[in-house]
PyMOL Python script that loads the backbone (N, CA, C, O; Angstrom):
from pymol import cmd

cmd.read_pdbstr("""\
ATOM      1  N   GLY A   1     -21.176 -12.972  -0.812  1.00  0.00           N
ATOM      2  CA  GLY A   1     -19.566 -13.356  -0.449  1.00  0.00           C
ATOM      3  C   GLY A   1     -19.339 -14.397  -1.624  1.00  0.00           C
ATOM      4  O   GLY A   1     -20.261 -14.624  -2.408  1.00  0.00           O
ATOM      5  N   LYS A   2     -17.765 -15.210  -1.782  1.00  0.00           N
ATOM      6  CA  LYS A   2     -16.856 -15.725  -2.144  1.00  0.00           C
ATOM      7  C   LYS A   2     -16.659 -16.743  -0.676  1.00  0.00           C
ATOM      8  O   LYS A   2     -16.620 -16.511   0.532  1.00  0.00           O
ATOM      9  N   ILE A   3     -16.555 -18.082  -1.620  1.00  0.00           N
ATOM     10  CA  ILE A   3     -16.495 -18.943  -0.447  1.00  0.00           C
ATOM     11  C   ILE A   3     -14.837 -19.296  -0.521  1.00  0.00           C
ATOM     12  O   ILE A   3     -14.204 -19.106  -1.559  1.00  0.00           O
ATOM     13  N   ASP A   4     -14.428 -19.651   0.293  1.00  0.00           N
ATOM     14  CA  ASP A   4     -12.789 -20.343   0.613  1.00  0.00           C
ATOM     15  C   ASP A   4     -12.879 -21.236   1.193  1.00  0.00           C
ATOM     16  O   ASP A   4     -12.838 -21.630   2.359  1.00  0.00           O
ATOM     17  N   PRO A   5     -13.071 -21.693  -0.154  1.00  0.00           N
ATOM     18  CA  PRO A   5     -12.265 -23.162  -0.262  1.00  0.00           C
ATOM     19  C   PRO A   5     -11.516 -24.096   0.927  1.00  0.00           C
ATOM     20  O   PRO A   5     -11.793 -25.284   1.092  1.00  0.00           O
ATOM     21  N   ASP A   6     -10.446 -23.306   1.786  1.00  0.00           N
ATOM     22  CA  ASP A   6      -9.802 -23.836   2.805  1.00  0.00           C
ATOM     23  C   ASP A   6     -11.124 -24.113   3.558  1.00  0.00           C
ATOM     24  O   ASP A   6     -11.719 -25.170   3.765  1.00  0.00           O
ATOM     25  N   ARG A   7     -11.573 -22.021   4.125  1.00  0.00           N
ATOM     26  CA  ARG A   7     -12.485 -21.899   5.227  1.00  0.00           C
ATOM     27  C   ARG A   7     -13.253 -23.182   6.099  1.00  0.00           C
ATOM     28  O   ARG A   7     -13.123 -23.737   7.190  1.00  0.00           O
ATOM     29  N   THR A   8     -14.044 -23.267   5.015  1.00  0.00           N
ATOM     30  CA  THR A   8     -15.214 -24.464   4.486  1.00  0.00           C
ATOM     31  C   THR A   8     -14.295 -25.621   4.935  1.00  0.00           C
ATOM     32  O   THR A   8     -14.594 -26.001   6.067  1.00  0.00           O
ATOM     33  N   MET A   9     -13.377 -26.218   4.440  1.00  0.00           N
ATOM     34  CA  MET A   9     -12.449 -27.303   5.134  1.00  0.00           C
ATOM     35  C   MET A   9     -12.189 -27.619   6.701  1.00  0.00           C
ATOM     36  O   MET A   9     -12.054 -28.698   7.277  1.00  0.00           O
ATOM     37  N   GLU A  10     -12.163 -26.001   7.285  1.00  0.00           N
ATOM     38  CA  GLU A  10     -11.226 -26.097   8.049  1.00  0.00           C
ATOM     39  C   GLU A  10     -12.814 -26.020   9.413  1.00  0.00           C
ATOM     40  O   GLU A  10     -12.789 -26.295  10.612  1.00  0.00           O
ATOM     41  N   LEU A  11     -14.065 -25.511   8.492  1.00  0.00           N
ATOM     42  CA  LEU A  11     -15.181 -25.442   9.416  1.00  0.00           C
ATOM     43  C   LEU A  11     -15.554 -26.982   9.547  1.00  0.00           C
ATOM     44  O   LEU A  11     -15.983 -27.300  10.657  1.00  0.00           O
ATOM     45  N   LEU A  12     -15.469 -27.900   8.681  1.00  0.00           N
ATOM     46  CA  LEU A  12     -16.342 -28.750   8.618  1.00  0.00           C
ATOM     47  C   LEU A  12     -15.594 -29.625   8.661  1.00  0.00           C
ATOM     48  O   LEU A  12     -15.988 -30.676   8.156  1.00  0.00           O
ATOM     49  N   LYS A  13     -14.426 -29.605   9.169  1.00  0.00           N
ATOM     50  CA  LYS A  13     -12.764 -30.651   9.480  1.00  0.00           C
ATOM     51  C   LYS A  13     -13.735 -31.651  10.841  1.00  0.00           C
ATOM     52  O   LYS A  13     -13.875 -32.782  10.374  1.00  0.00           O
ATOM     53  N   ASN A  14     -14.185 -31.600  11.820  1.00  0.00           N
ATOM     54  CA  ASN A  14     -15.080 -31.990  12.644  1.00  0.00           C
ATOM     55  C   ASN A  14     -15.641 -31.779  12.743  1.00  0.00           C
ATOM     56  O   ASN A  14     -15.825 -31.020  13.695  1.00  0.00           O
ATOM     57  N   PHE A  15     -17.373 -32.394  11.360  1.00  0.00           N
ATOM     58  CA  PHE A  15     -18.222 -32.367  10.676  1.00  0.00           C
ATOM     59  C   PHE A  15     -19.124 -33.449  11.762  1.00  0.00           C
ATOM     60  O   PHE A  15     -18.110 -33.669  12.424  1.00  0.00           O
ATOM     61  N   LYS A  16     -19.872 -34.042  12.264  1.00  0.00           N
ATOM     62  CA  LYS A  16     -20.824 -35.399  12.963  1.00  0.00           C
ATOM     63  C   LYS A  16     -22.530 -35.484  12.890  1.00  0.00           C
ATOM     64  O   LYS A  16     -23.316 -34.732  13.466  1.00  0.00           O
ATOM     65  N   ASP A  17     -22.826 -36.537  12.076  1.00  0.00           N
ATOM     66  CA  ASP A  17     -24.343 -36.108  12.386  1.00  0.00           C
ATOM     67  C   ASP A  17     -24.617 -37.389  12.569  1.00  0.00           C
ATOM     68  O   ASP A  17     -24.211 -37.990  11.575  1.00  0.00           O
ATOM     69  N   PRO A  18     -24.997 -37.964  13.172  1.00  0.00           N
ATOM     70  CA  PRO A  18     -25.727 -39.515  14.818  1.00  0.00           C
ATOM     71  C   PRO A  18     -27.011 -39.509  13.794  1.00  0.00           C
ATOM     72  O   PRO A  18     -27.865 -40.353  14.068  1.00  0.00           O
ATOM     73  N   ASN A  19     -27.230 -38.798  12.820  1.00  0.00           N
ATOM     74  CA  ASN A  19     -28.676 -39.152  12.303  1.00  0.00           C
ATOM     75  C   ASN A  19     -28.604 -39.548  11.007  1.00  0.00           C
ATOM     76  O   ASN A  19     -29.603 -40.105  10.553  1.00  0.00           O
ATOM     77  N   SER A  20     -27.143 -39.309   9.917  1.00  0.00           N
ATOM     78  CA  SER A  20     -27.952 -39.080   8.391  1.00  0.00           C
ATOM     79  C   SER A  20     -28.413 -40.104   7.989  1.00  0.00           C
ATOM     80  O   SER A  20     -28.414 -41.176   8.594  1.00  0.00           O
ATOM     81  N   PRO A  21     -28.850 -39.884   6.936  1.00  0.00           N
ATOM     82  CA  PRO A  21     -29.553 -41.255   6.543  1.00  0.00           C
ATOM     83  C   PRO A  21     -28.529 -42.444   6.105  1.00  0.00           C
ATOM     84  O   PRO A  21     -29.085 -43.479   5.737  1.00  0.00           O
ATOM     85  N   ARG A  22     -27.426 -42.435   6.098  1.00  0.00           N
ATOM     86  CA  ARG A  22     -26.476 -43.382   6.040  1.00  0.00           C
ATOM     87  C   ARG A  22     -25.857 -43.409   7.133  1.00  0.00           C
ATOM     88  O   ARG A  22     -24.632 -43.377   7.020  1.00  0.00           O
ATOM     89  N   GLY A  23     -26.317 -43.462   8.275  1.00  0.00           N
ATOM     90  CA  GLY A  23     -26.508 -43.953   9.882  1.00  0.00           C
ATOM     91  C   GLY A  23     -25.201 -42.651   9.740  1.00  0.00           C
ATOM     92  O   GLY A  23     -24.923 -41.934   8.778  1.00  0.00           O
ATOM     93  N   PRO A  24     -24.499 -42.739  11.337  1.00  0.00           N
ATOM     94  CA  PRO A  24     -23.665 -42.175  11.768  1.00  0.00           C
ATOM     95  C   PRO A  24     -22.542 -41.589  10.770  1.00  0.00           C
ATOM     96  O   PRO A  24     -22.224 -42.393   9.894  1.00  0.00           O
ATOM     97  N   ILE A  25     -21.797 -40.190  10.725  1.00  0.00           N
ATOM     98  CA  ILE A  25     -21.414 -40.155   9.246  1.00  0.00           C
ATOM     99  C   ILE A  25     -20.478 -38.976  10.595  1.00  0.00           C
ATOM    100  O   ILE A  25     -20.842 -38.672  11.731  1.00  0.00           O
ATOM    101  N   SER A  26     -19.532 -38.679  10.013  1.00  0.00           N
ATOM    102  CA  SER A  26     -17.525 -38.374  10.330  1.00  0.00           C
ATOM    103  C   SER A  26     -17.058 -37.215   9.404  1.00  0.00           C
ATOM    104  O   SER A  26     -16.959 -37.378   8.188  1.00  0.00           O
ATOM    105  N   ILE A  27     -16.867 -36.415   9.824  1.00  0.00           N
ATOM    106  CA  ILE A  27     -15.825 -36.115   8.018  1.00  0.00           C
ATOM    107  C   ILE A  27     -13.940 -36.714   9.377  1.00  0.00           C
ATOM    108  O   ILE A  27     -14.188 -37.088  10.523  1.00  0.00           O
ATOM    109  N   ASP A  28     -12.651 -36.666   8.963  1.00  0.00           N
ATOM    110  CA  ASP A  28     -11.623 -37.663   9.146  1.00  0.00           C
ATOM    111  C   ASP A  28     -10.985 -36.257   9.435  1.00  0.00           C
ATOM    112  O   ASP A  28     -10.770 -35.725   8.346  1.00  0.00           O
ATOM    113  N   PRO A  29     -10.641 -35.538  10.352  1.00  0.00           N
ATOM    114  CA  PRO A  29      -9.747 -33.706   9.345  1.00  0.00           C
ATOM    115  C   PRO A  29      -8.274 -34.439   9.120  1.00  0.00           C
ATOM    116  O   PRO A  29      -7.527 -33.523   8.777  1.00  0.00           O
ATOM    117  N   ALA A  30      -7.567 -35.605   9.155  1.00  0.00           N
ATOM    118  CA  ALA A  30      -6.508 -35.410   8.598  1.00  0.00           C
ATOM    119  C   ALA A  30      -6.488 -35.904   7.278  1.00  0.00           C
ATOM    120  O   ALA A  30      -5.428 -36.158   6.708  1.00  0.00           O
ATOM    121  N   THR A  31      -8.070 -36.124   6.534  1.00  0.00           N
ATOM    122  CA  THR A  31      -7.869 -36.854   5.476  1.00  0.00           C
ATOM    123  C   THR A  31      -8.805 -35.859   4.624  1.00  0.00           C
ATOM    124  O   THR A  31      -8.552 -35.243   3.589  1.00  0.00           O
ATOM    125  N   ARG A  32     -10.038 -35.914   5.454  1.00  0.00           N
ATOM    126  CA  ARG A  32     -10.815 -34.510   4.532  1.00  0.00           C
ATOM    127  C   ARG A  32     -12.000 -35.675   4.298  1.00  0.00           C
ATOM    128  O   ARG A  32     -12.869 -34.990   3.759  1.00  0.00           O
ATOM    129  N   ASP A  33     -12.642 -37.272   4.401  1.00  0.00           N
ATOM    130  CA  ASP A  33     -12.823 -38.557   3.505  1.00  0.00           C
ATOM    131  C   ASP A  33     -13.504 -38.516   4.623  1.00  0.00           C
ATOM    132  O   ASP A  33     -12.989 -38.087   5.655  1.00  0.00           O
ATOM    133  N   ILE A  34     -14.666 -38.925   4.574  1.00  0.00           N
ATOM    134  CA  ILE A  34     -15.993 -39.302   5.393  1.00  0.00           C
ATOM    135  C   ILE A  34     -15.582 -40.245   5.686  1.00  0.00           C
ATOM    136  O   ILE A  34     -14.724 -40.996   5.223  1.00  0.00           O
ATOM    137  N   VAL A  35     -16.706 -40.248   7.166  1.00  0.00           N
ATOM    138  CA  VAL A  35     -16.417 -41.196   8.466  1.00  0.00           C
ATOM    139  C   VAL A  35     -17.268 -42.328   8.660  1.00  0.00           C
ATOM    140  O   VAL A  35     -17.304 -42.589   9.862  1.00  0.00           O
ATOM    141  N   GLN A  36     -18.138 -43.302   7.816  1.00  0.00           N
ATOM    142  CA  GLN A  36     -18.852 -43.955   8.036  1.00  0.00           C
ATOM    143  C   GLN A  36     -19.184 -45.681   8.114  1.00  0.00           C
ATOM    144  O   GLN A  36     -18.387 -46.620   8.105  1.00  0.00           O
ATOM    145  N   PRO A  37     -20.429 -45.676   8.179  1.00  0.00           N
ATOM    146  CA  PRO A  37     -21.087 -47.284   8.277  1.00  0.00           C
ATOM    147  C   PRO A  37     -20.643 -47.997   7.191  1.00  0.00           C
ATOM    148  O   PRO A  37     -20.540 -47.265   6.207  1.00  0.00           O
ATOM    149  N   GLU A  38     -20.269 -49.411   6.936  1.00  0.00           N
ATOM    150  CA  GLU A  38     -20.555 -49.503   5.765  1.00  0.00           C
ATOM    151  C   GLU A  38     -20.806 -51.646   5.584  1.00  0.00           C
ATOM    152  O   GLU A  38     -20.046 -52.608   5.697  1.00  0.00           O
ATOM    153  N   TYR A  39     -22.517 -51.432   5.216  1.00  0.00           N
ATOM    154  CA  TYR A  39     -23.764 -52.383   5.370  1.00  0.00           C
ATOM    155  C   TYR A  39     -22.847 -53.557   4.181  1.00  0.00           C
ATOM    156  O   TYR A  39     -22.265 -53.067   3.212  1.00  0.00           O
ATOM    157  N   LEU A  40     -22.834 -54.905   4.396  1.00  0.00           N
ATOM    158  CA  LEU A  40     -23.117 -55.223   3.410  1.00  0.00           C
ATOM    159  C   LEU A  40     -24.292 -56.125   3.192  1.00  0.00           C
ATOM    160  O   LEU A  40     -24.651 -56.778   4.172  1.00  0.00           O
ATOM    161  N   ARG A  41     -25.232 -56.332   1.589  1.00  0.00           N
ATOM    162  CA  ARG A  41     -25.969 -56.096   1.449  1.00  0.00           C
ATOM    163  C   ARG A  41     -26.276 -57.475  -0.207  1.00  0.00           C
ATOM    164  O   ARG A  41     -25.646 -58.112  -1.052  1.00  0.00           O
ATOM    165  N   GLU A  42     -27.979 -57.141   0.379  1.00  0.00           N
ATOM    166  CA  GLU A  42     -28.012 -58.171  -0.368  1.00  0.00           C
ATOM    167  C   GLU A  42     -29.559 -57.512  -1.206  1.00  0.00           C
ATOM    168  O   GLU A  42     -30.381 -56.761  -0.680  1.00  0.00           O
ATOM    169  N   VAL A  43     -29.621 -58.267  -3.128  1.00  0.00           N
ATOM    170  CA  VAL A  43     -30.574 -57.894  -3.297  1.00  0.00           C
ATOM    171  C   VAL A  43     -31.753 -58.952  -2.778  1.00  0.00           C
ATOM    172  O   VAL A  43     -31.422 -60.076  -3.154  1.00  0.00           O
ATOM    173  N   ARG A  44     -32.682 -58.978  -2.238  1.00  0.00           N
ATOM    174  CA  ARG A  44     -33.900 -60.735  -2.355  1.00  0.00           C
ATOM    175  C   ARG A  44     -35.298 -59.907  -2.136  1.00  0.00           C
ATOM    176  O   ARG A  44     -35.577 -58.847  -1.575  1.00  0.00           O
ATOM    177  N   ARG A  45     -36.133 -61.024  -2.937  1.00  0.00           N
ATOM    178  CA  ARG A  45     -37.738 -60.678  -3.567  1.00  0.00           C
ATOM    179  C   ARG A  45     -37.993 -61.082  -1.734  1.00  0.00           C
ATOM    180  O   ARG A  45     -37.750 -61.918  -0.864  1.00  0.00           O
ATOM    181  N   VAL A  46     -38.760 -59.581  -2.049  1.00  0.00           N
ATOM    182  CA  VAL A  46     -39.732 -59.018  -0.519  1.00  0.00           C
ATOM    183  C   VAL A  46     -40.851 -58.588  -0.539  1.00  0.00           C
ATOM    184  O   VAL A  46     -41.123 -57.388  -0.564  1.00  0.00           O
ATOM    185  N   GLY A  47     -41.971 -59.863  -0.527  1.00  0.00           N
ATOM    186  CA  GLY A  47     -43.117 -59.629  -0.783  1.00  0.00           C
ATOM    187  C   GLY A  47     -43.858 -59.684  -1.712  1.00  0.00           C
ATOM    188  O   GLY A  47     -45.026 -59.297  -1.754  1.00  0.00           O
ATOM    189  N   GLY A  48     -42.948 -60.395  -2.906  1.00  0.00           N
ATOM    190  CA  GLY A  48     -43.043 -60.514  -4.343  1.00  0.00           C
ATOM    191  C   GLY A  48     -42.632 -58.970  -4.902  1.00  0.00           C
ATOM    192  O   GLY A  48     -43.147 -58.496  -5.914  1.00  0.00           O
ATOM    193  N   LYS A  49     -41.444 -58.134  -3.941  1.00  0.00           N
ATOM    194  CA  LYS A  49     -40.645 -57.490  -4.667  1.00  0.00           C
ATOM    195  C   LYS A  49     -39.348 -57.087  -4.250  1.00  0.00           C
ATOM    196  O   LYS A  49     -38.980 -56.665  -3.154  1.00  0.00           O
ATOM    197  N   LEU A  50     -38.626 -57.310  -5.446  1.00  0.00           N
ATOM    198  CA  LEU A  50     -37.548 -56.813  -5.232  1.00  0.00           C
ATOM    199  C   LEU A  50     -36.745 -55.704  -3.874  1.00  0.00           C
ATOM    200  O   LEU A  50     -37.324 -54.623  -3.770  1.00  0.00           O
ATOM    201  N   ALA A  51     -35.527 -55.901  -2.897  1.00  0.00           N
ATOM    202  CA  ALA A  51     -34.879 -55.159  -1.456  1.00  0.00           C
ATOM    203  C   ALA A  51     -34.754 -54.971  -1.559  1.00  0.00           C
ATOM    204  O   ALA A  51     -35.446 -54.727  -2.548  1.00  0.00           O
ATOM    205  N   ASN A  52     -33.844 -54.209  -1.571  1.00  0.00           N
ATOM    206  CA  ASN A  52     -32.344 -53.921  -1.239  1.00  0.00           C
ATOM    207  C   ASN A  52     -32.490 -54.293   0.375  1.00  0.00           C
ATOM    208  O   ASN A  52     -33.140 -53.684   1.225  1.00  0.00           O
ATOM    209  N   VAL A  53     -31.365 -55.946   0.582  1.00  0.00           N
ATOM    210  CA  VAL A  53     -31.767 -55.944   2.417  1.00  0.00           C
ATOM    211  C   VAL A  53     -30.394 -56.081   2.904  1.00  0.00           C
ATOM    212  O   VAL A  53     -29.547 -56.904   2.556  1.00  0.00           O
ATOM    213  N   GLU A  54     -30.300 -55.008   3.889  1.00  0.00           N
ATOM    214  CA  GLU A  54     -28.810 -55.873   4.417  1.00  0.00           C
ATOM    215  C   GLU A  54     -28.415 -56.478   5.553  1.00  0.00           C
ATOM    216  O   GLU A  54     -28.613 -56.239   6.744  1.00  0.00           O
ATOM    217  N   ILE A  55     -28.006 -57.046   5.150  1.00  0.00           N
ATOM    218  CA  ILE A  55     -27.061 -59.051   6.177  1.00  0.00           C
ATOM    219  C   ILE A  55     -26.814 -58.594   7.028  1.00  0.00           C
ATOM    220  O   ILE A  55     -27.461 -58.742   8.064  1.00  0.00           O
ATOM    221  N   GLU A  56     -25.184 -57.433   6.865  1.00  0.00           N
ATOM    222  CA  GLU A  56     -24.413 -56.934   8.280  1.00  0.00           C
ATOM    223  C   GLU A  56     -23.663 -56.710   7.818  1.00  0.00           C
ATOM    224  O   GLU A  56     -23.009 -57.134   6.865  1.00  0.00           O
ATOM    225  N   THR A  57     -23.632 -55.136   9.193  1.00  0.00           N
ATOM    226  CA  THR A  57     -23.154 -53.708   9.083  1.00  0.00           C
ATOM    227  C   THR A  57     -22.221 -54.611   9.640  1.00  0.00           C
ATOM    228  O   THR A  57     -22.293 -55.431  10.556  1.00  0.00           O
ATOM    229  N   LEU A  58     -20.465 -53.925   8.114  1.00  0.00           N
ATOM    230  CA  LEU A  58     -18.789 -54.681   8.484  1.00  0.00           C
ATOM    231  C   LEU A  58     -18.278 -53.550  10.340  1.00  0.00           C
ATOM    232  O   LEU A  58     -17.539 -53.658  11.319  1.00  0.00           O
ATOM    233  N   GLY A  59     -19.194 -52.706   9.822  1.00  0.00           N
ATOM    234  CA  GLY A  59     -18.146 -51.581  10.519  1.00  0.00           C
ATOM    235  C   GLY A  59     -18.852 -50.072  11.000  1.00  0.00           C
ATOM    236  O   GLY A  59     -19.768 -49.513  10.396  1.00  0.00           O
ATOM    237  N   THR A  60     -18.445 -49.772  11.751  1.00  0.00           N
ATOM    238  CA  THR A  60     -19.167 -48.669  12.403  1.00  0.00           C
ATOM    239  C   THR A  60     -18.903 -46.715  11.841  1.00  0.00           C
ATOM    240  O   THR A  60     -19.474 -45.625  11.856  1.00  0.00           O
ATOM    241  N   ALA A  61     -17.501 -47.457  11.369  1.00  0.00           N
ATOM    242  CA  ALA A  61     -16.574 -46.014  11.693  1.00  0.00           C
ATOM    243  C   ALA A  61     -15.719 -46.061  10.727  1.00  0.00           C
ATOM    244  O   ALA A  61     -14.633 -45.550  10.998  1.00  0.00           O
ATOM    245  N   VAL A  62     -15.890 -46.710   9.188  1.00  0.00           N
ATOM    246  CA  VAL A  62     -15.249 -47.422   8.327  1.00  0.00           C
ATOM    247  C   VAL A  62     -14.554 -45.767   7.351  1.00  0.00           C
ATOM    248  O   VAL A  62     -15.217 -44.918   6.755  1.00  0.00           O
ATOM    249  N   LYS A  63     -12.300 -45.888   7.640  1.00  0.00           N
ATOM    250  CA  LYS A  63     -12.108 -44.512   7.086  1.00  0.00           C
ATOM    251  C   LYS A  63     -12.121 -45.304   5.199  1.00  0.00           C
ATOM    252  O   LYS A  63     -12.470 -46.484   5.192  1.00  0.00           O
ATOM    253  N   ASP A  64     -11.782 -44.705   3.828  1.00  0.00           N
ATOM    254  CA  ASP A  64     -11.394 -44.434   2.932  1.00  0.00           C
ATOM    255  C   ASP A  64     -11.074 -46.313   3.259  1.00  0.00           C
ATOM    256  O   ASP A  64     -10.428 -46.403   4.303  1.00  0.00           O
ATOM    257  N   PRO A  65     -11.307 -47.441   2.760  1.00  0.00           N
ATOM    258  CA  PRO A  65     -10.191 -48.532   2.996  1.00  0.00           C
ATOM    259  C   PRO A  65      -9.278 -48.617   1.832  1.00  0.00           C
ATOM    260  O   PRO A  65      -8.590 -49.576   1.483  1.00  0.00           O
ATOM    261  N   TRP A  66      -9.404 -47.323   1.235  1.00  0.00           N
ATOM    262  CA  TRP A  66      -8.124 -47.687  -0.147  1.00  0.00           C
ATOM    263  C   TRP A  66      -6.330 -46.744   0.277  1.00  0.00           C
ATOM    264  O   TRP A  66      -5.123 -46.934   0.125  1.00  0.00           O
ATOM    265  N   LYS A  67      -7.320 -45.673   0.889  1.00  0.00           N
ATOM    266  CA  LYS A  67      -5.826 -44.918   1.752  1.00  0.00           C
ATOM    267  C   LYS A  67      -5.661 -45.357   3.133  1.00  0.00           C
ATOM    268  O   LYS A  67      -4.993 -44.666   3.902  1.00  0.00           O
ATOM    269  N   GLU A  68      -6.450 -46.921   3.687  1.00  0.00           N
ATOM    270  CA  GLU A  68      -6.279 -47.090   4.952  1.00  0.00           C
ATOM    271  C   GLU A  68      -4.953 -47.754   4.103  1.00  0.00           C
ATOM    272  O   GLU A  68      -3.974 -47.024   4.260  1.00  0.00           O
ATOM    273  N   LEU A  69      -4.654 -48.945   3.243  1.00  0.00           N
ATOM    274  CA  LEU A  69      -4.134 -50.045   2.517  1.00  0.00           C
ATOM    275  C   LEU A  69      -3.336 -49.002   2.330  1.00  0.00           C
ATOM    276  O   LEU A  69      -2.165 -48.890   2.693  1.00  0.00           O
ATOM    277  N   ASN A  70      -3.682 -48.605   2.030  1.00  0.00           N
ATOM    278  CA  ASN A  70      -2.247 -48.354   0.346  1.00  0.00           C
ATOM    279  C   ASN A  70      -1.492 -47.129   1.150  1.00  0.00           C
ATOM    280  O   ASN A  70      -0.367 -46.908   0.702  1.00  0.00           O
ATOM    281  N   ASN A  71      -1.998 -46.066   2.546  1.00  0.00           N
ATOM    282  CA  ASN A  71      -0.471 -45.427   2.734  1.00  0.00           C
ATOM    283  C   ASN A  71       0.594 -45.392   2.874  1.00  0.00           C
ATOM    284  O   ASN A  71       1.097 -45.479   3.994  1.00  0.00           O
ATOM    285  N   LYS A  72       1.454 -45.217   1.515  1.00  0.00           N
ATOM    286  CA  LYS A  72       2.714 -44.860   1.312  1.00  0.00           C
ATOM    287  C   LYS A  72       2.626 -43.523   1.941  1.00  0.00           C
ATOM    288  O   LYS A  72       1.894 -42.538   1.846  1.00  0.00           O
ATOM    289  N   LYS A  73       4.000 -44.000   2.844  1.00  0.00           N
ATOM    290  CA  LYS A  73       4.720 -42.548   3.413  1.00  0.00           C
ATOM    291  C   LYS A  73       6.137 -42.102   2.598  1.00  0.00           C
ATOM    292  O   LYS A  73       6.739 -41.078   2.921  1.00  0.00           O
TER     293      LYS A  73
END
""", "prot")
cmd.dss("prot")
cmd.show_as("cartoon", "prot")
cmd.util.cbc("prot")
cmd.orient("prot")
């Protein structure tokens, strides 16, 4: 079959996955951007190996910061 991009986005615009590898995600129906948690991480040596360690969760449903800060109407 043929893929219709507009129809595909219509179907996905309210997509939510509470158990994704990134944490709970959704698609913003207005912007079509992913909304996801943001984490502050640091590389640390753990048990003699480098590891990506979460320091803090900065937000649980963060939209694209660039679009949020540069919203020109």
